[in-house]
N, C-alpha and C positions, 0 to 999 in steps of 0.2 A: 504494500500500500504506500502511495506517495505521501511523503511528509508535507503538511501544509506549508505554504510559502512563508507565512508569518513566523513559523517556528524554526525555519532554517537558519543556520549560522552563516553570516557573510564569509566569503572566501578570504577577505582581509579586513582589518579594522577600518572604521569609517574615515579616519584621517589619512589612511594610506591609499590614496587614489592611484589611478593609472600613471599619471605624470610623476608622482612621488616615487613609485616603484621603478620607472624607467630612469629617472634622474639618479636614484640611489644605486641602481645596478651599474649605470655608466660611470658614476664616481668611483665605485669599487674597482672597476676595471682599470680606469686611468690612474688611480692611486697605487694599485699593485704595480703597474708598469712604470709610472713616473718616479717613484721613490727609488726603485732599483736603477733607473736610468741616471739619476743624479750621481750615484756611486760609479756607474759604468763610464760616464763622461769624464770624471776625474781620472780614472785609471786609463782611459783611452789617451788622454793628454800625456800622462806619465809614460805609457808604453811607447808613445811616439817620440820620446826623448825630451819631453818638456819637464819643467820643474814646478815648484809650488807657485811661483809667480805666474806661470802660464795657466795653471789650474784656476788661479784667481781671475785672470783675464777672461777665460772662457765663461766662468760664473758671472762676471760683470757684464759680459755680452748679452746674457739673458736678462739681467736686471734693468739695464739702461733702457732698452726699448719698451720693457714692461712699464716703467715709470712714464716714459715719453708719451705712449699711446693710450694709457689707461682712461683718461678723461674723454678722449675721442671715442674709445670703445664703449664707454657708458652712454654717450649720446647716440651712437649708432644703434645700440641695443634697445634704447627707448623709442627709436624711430622705426626700425625694421622688426619683423617677427623674430623674437629672441632665439627660437630654436634654429632658425636658419643661420643666425650669427654664430651660434654654438657649433653647428655642423661644419660651417666654413672654417672656423678656427681649428676644429679637430682635424680637418683635412690638411690645413697648413702644417700643423704639428706632426701629422702622420708622414707627410712628404719630407719635412726637414729631418725628422728622426730617421726615416728610412734612408735618406741620402747620407746622413752621418754614419749609420750602421754600415752602409755599403763602402764608404771610404775606409772605415776601420778594418773591415773584413777583407778588402782587396789590396791593401797596401799601407802606406805610411801617410796619413792625412797631415796636411799642413796646418799650422796654428791658425792662420787667417781663415781657412776653410771651416774649421771647427767653430771659430768665433762667429762666422757668418751664419752657419746653420743654427747655432744656439740662439743667435739674435732673432732669427725667424721664429723659433719656438717661443721666445719671450713676447714677440709681437702677437702671435696667436693667442697667448695667454692674456694679453692686455685686452683683447676683444672678447675672449671667452669668459673671463671672470665676472665682469659686471652683468653680462647676459645670463650666465648661469645662476647668479644670485637672484637676479630679478625674476627669472623663470621659476626658481624654487619657491620664492616668497609669494609669488602670485598664484601658485598651484595648490596651496593648502588652505583649509578653513580656519578662521580666527580662533574658534574655541579649542581646536586641536593643534594649533600651529606649533606650540612649544614642543609637544611630544614628537610631531613630525620632524622638526628640525633636529631634535636630540637623536632620533633614530638615524636620520641622514648622516649627522656628524659622527655618530658612533660607528656606522659602517665605513665611512670615509677614513676616520682615524685608525680603525682596525686594519683596513686595507693598506694604509700607509705604513703601519708598523710591520705588517707581514711582507709588504713589498720591499722594504729596506732590508729585512733579513734574507728574503729570497733572492733579491738582487745581489747582495754581497756574496752569497753562496754561489750564484750563477757566474758572477765575474771570476771567481776563483776556479770554477770547473770548466766553463766553456769560453770565457773571455768576454771583454766588454762589448764587442761588436754584436754578438748574439743577444745580449741584454738590450742594447739599443734597438735592435730589430724587433724584439718582443714588445718594446714600448711603442714602436710605430704601429704594430699590429693592434695593440691595445687601443690606440687612438682611433683606428679604423673601426673596431668593434663598438667603441663608445659612441662615435659619430653616427653609426648605423642605428643604435638604440635611440639616440636623441632625435633622429629624423622622424620618429614616430610620436613625438610629443604632440599633445592636443592643445592648440592655442585658441580654441573657440570661446574660452571663458574671458579672453582678453578683449576689452572694448576697442573698437576701431580707433586708430590714432588720428587725432585732428591734424590738419596741415600745419606744419611748423614754419618758423621764419628762417630756417637755415641752421647750420651747425653752430655758429657763434651764438645765435639766439638760444638754442637748446642748452649750450654750456652755461650761458648766463642764467637761464631759468633753473638749472640744476644747482648752480652756485647760490642763488637766492634761497632755494629750498634748504640747502646745507647750512648756510650762515644764519638763517632765520630761526634755527632751533638750537638753543644753547647747549642742551644735553648732547646733541649730535656732534657739533664741532668741538665741544669740550672733551668728550671721550676720545675723539680722533686725535686731538692734540696730545692728550695723555698717552695714547698708544704710539704716537709717532716717536716719543722719547723712550717709553718703556720697551717697545720692540727693538729700538736701535741699540740700547745698552745691553739688553738680554741677548740680542743677536751677536753683538761683539763678544760678550762673555762666552757664548756657546761656540762661536766659530774660531775664536783666537785664544782666549785664556783657558777654556776647558781642556783642549788637547795638550796645552803646555803643562797645566797642573797634572793632568793624567800621566804625561811622560815623566815628570820630575818627582811626583809624590805618590801616584796611585798604581803604578805598575804598567803603564803603557796604554795603547789604544783600546785594548779589550775592555778594561774597566769603564772607560769613558763611553764606549759603545753600549755597554750594559746599562749605564746610567741613563743614556738617551732612550734606550728601549723602555726603561721604567717610566720615563716621562710620557712616552707614547701610550703605554698601558694605562697610565693615570688619566689621560684624555679620554680613553675608551670608557673607563670607570665613571668619569664625570658626566659623560654623555648618557650613560646608563642611568645614573642618578636623576638626570633631568627628564627622563621619560616618565618619572613618577612625581617629581617635585615641581610645583608651580608657584614660585615666590610672587607675592602680591605686588611688591615694589621691585619691579624688574631690574632696574639699573642700580638701585641701592644694593640689592643682594649680589648682583653680578660684580659691581665695583669692589665691594668688600672682599670678594674672592680673588681680586687681582693682587692684593698685598703679598700673598705667598710667592708671586713671581720674583720677589726679592731674595727668597731663600736659597736657590741654587748658587747664585753668585756669592752669597755669604758663606755657604758651605765650601765652595772652592777657595775662598779667601782664607779659611782657617788653616789648612784644609782638613775636612773630616774623613774618616775611613770610608771605603767604597760602599759598605753596607748602609751606612748612614746617608751617604750621598744618594744612593738609589731610593731610599725611603723618602728623602726630601723631594726628589724628582717626581716620584709617584704622587705625593701629596699635592705638589704645586701643579702638576699636569691635570689632576682631577679638578681642582678648584678653578683653574684658568678655563677649563671647558664649561664650567657653570656659567662663567661670564659669556663665553662664546654663544651658547644657546640663548641666554637672556638677551644678548645684543641682537641676534637675528630676530627674535620675537618682537623686540621693541621696534626695529626697522619695519618689519612686516605690519605691525599695528599702527604705526604713526605716519609712514610715508605713502602718499598716493601711488597707486599702481603704475601710472604712466611716468613716474619719476624714479622708480626703484633702482634701475640700472645706473642712472646718472649719480644718484646719491651713493650707491655702492661703489662707484668709481672714485668719487671724492674720498670715501672711507678708505678704500684700498690705497689710494695715492698717499694720503696722509700717514697711513700705517707703515708703509714700506720706504718712503722717500729718504728717510734719514739712516736707514740700515747700512747702505754702502758707505756713507760718511763715517758712521760710528766704527764700522769694521776697519776702515782705513786709518782711523785715528787711534785704534786700540794699541798698536805697536808703539807709536810716539808717546802715548799716555803711560805705558809701562816703563819706558825709558825715563820719563820725567818724574813719575811718582812711585814707581815700583808696582809689581803685579798685585800684591796684596791690597795696597791702597786703591788701585784701579778697580779691583773687584768689589771692595767695600763701597766705592763710589757708585758703581752700577746698582748695588742694592739700595743705597740711599736715594738715588734718583727715582727708582721705581716707587719707593714709599712716598716721596715728596709729591710726585705728579699725581699719584693715586689719591693721596689725601687732599690735594688741591682740587681735583675734579669733584670731590664730595662737597665742596663749597658751593657748587652750582645747584640751586634749588630744584631745577628740573630733574637732575640726576637722582636726588633723594626722593622726589615725590611722584615721579611718573609711575602710574599703576597699570596693571594688567586689565585689559578690557576686551570684550568681544564685539563691541559696537563698531560696525564697519564705516570706513570712509570710502565712498564710491567714486569720488572725483577729487581733483586737486582743489584744495581750499586755501592754499598759501601756507606760510610758516605757522607752526603750531603756537598757540599762546603759551605764556609762561605757566608751567605746571604748578608752580608754587602758589599761584592764585586760585588753584582748583584742587588743593591737596586732599580734600575729603571725598572727591568723586573721580571716577576714571577720566583720563584724558582720551579724547577721540582717537581712533586708530583705524588702520586698514585691516580688514579681516573678514 
């Protein structure tokens, strides 16, 4: 006898729609390939006769176009169907990584060739990132947005953790060329999945006034919300100093005091495991004051630098990394939920682009200054300085009333209404949001 339709269990939770499933599956595929490819690219440079400076040049070749084209990518993603921008970016990444793999497998690639192909990958990411974030945030329902984002990030972080471990092993067994080829294939698979995204829920775009006008409109949306630009400024500094500590000081401390690269790799793996745990926590926890809870969880970002400054034993460092990774992910889910709630759908990608730009722009600068800072102040003092800066900028952003008072709501914003009003004037009821 057929079970009545009303009593049947749905095949997936109400918040996990078709788009969410496709986006999550595609993110898992690209993170499995991409994190291994980062390791493979470094070893490809070294195998071709390069040194540490050459590895840094190839890495910078990806970051520079990413920063340069991010804002344009955000404007394009709000003007065109986002899934098409994502598929086109994936195609560019597939071709550039495939060419990189072919060079490595067939001979001795030149440094300029590797830099050029890596720069193409960074350009693709500049257009992909804002489109992907806008697509994800526009594809979930307000009441379930936080859980949907948490599951997405948990899958993405888990894939990144597994991809780094798998990529490192594959580089050792089959060489970097085949790992780069696998990453190219991953982009092809992910792009195919993203081509099936449904954009029927997205309202038709009104005719715009050109790229410059779109960028100005996104800038007004960004600067008109103190909680938004305040947190981005906070993370522009916090990400920069934490990135410098991880990229420069962490390996040096590991070499001199912890026993080499192995313990440092283990500590980074514990941080990745912590982010997965934090995302898992956020599938159940829905803090009422989104940004207050999230920002309080940013303070532990200061702990790894402090642990390296001491330095603590490897076991303690791993525990610190696990704890800080978990709490930072609480912020990540809260932040995505706030953007989804507060930013009109037609401006999501542009605001995401300004967010990304602010968050990464100072990372290359801080990394470049890490060496001179160590020479001027010493490694221990520099690491303590990184910790202090994280604490100071996080405490400062808590002085913004909107950050303390913005509350979770499911009341939707169906169209652009201009910058949000000061949340401090409305502290006892929810601020309107997109959802």
